[in-house]
N, C-alpha and C positions, 0 to 999 in steps of 0.2 A: 689511304694512309690514316693511321691512328692518330688522334690528338694527343698533345702532351698530357701526362697524368695530372689530373686536378684542374685541367683547363676550364671545365664547367663550373667547378666549385670556386675558382678563382674569379670567373667573371661575375658570379653570383655574389661573392664577397665584395667586389668593387661596386656592383650595383647597390648592394645593401649599404654599404659605407657612404656612398654618395647621397642616397636617399634618406637615410636614417641617422647617420653619424656614427662614430666608432664604438660607442657604448651602449647602443640600442640592443635589446634582446635578439632581434633578428640578426643583426650584424654578428653578435657573438656566436650565435648558432651558425651562420654561414662561416665564420672564421674556423670554428671547430670542425666543420665538415671538410674545409679546404685543408687543414691540418691532417685530418684523417686520411684523406685521398692521397696526400703527398706521402705520408707514412706507409700507407698500405702499398703504393708504388715502390718505394725504396725497399721495404721488406721483400716484396716479391722479386725484385732485381737480385737482391742478396741470395735468396733461397734459390732461384734459377741459376745463379752462378756457382753456388757451393755444391760440393761432393755430397753423397747421401749422407745423412746425420744418423749417429747412433741413438738409441733410446735415450741415453743419458743427455746427450747433447740437446735433443728434442726437449727433454724435461726442463733443462736449464733455460732454453729459450722461452718455453711456455710460462715458466715462473716470472720472467721478466714482464710479460704482457698481463699478469694477474694483478689486480689492485692489491695494495698492501693491507693487511687485515691483523687485528689483535687477537682473533680467535685461532686456535689451532687448525692447520689445514694439512692434508695428506701432501707429502713431498714425493712427487712422482720420480725425481731423480734418484732418491734414496730407497726406492722400493715400496713407497707408500707409507713410510713412517710419518707420524704426526710431529709437528714442530711447535 
């Protein structure tokens, strides 16, 4: 049986918090790792349950995962035009 998503990361976070406190760099890194594991599992569940996506839908979802930027970037959903 598979362990719940993020179980290892959650245990690591608990350990780091107990050992170093909530604001220590190791605790902060462990918290980021735990949140990433949970986000990845949630996204995987959604993608697995969804029907096949169009290119436009994939582009919109990919844009949500890209960091915000002030430099012009290619917009895949609109055929590669810069914004």
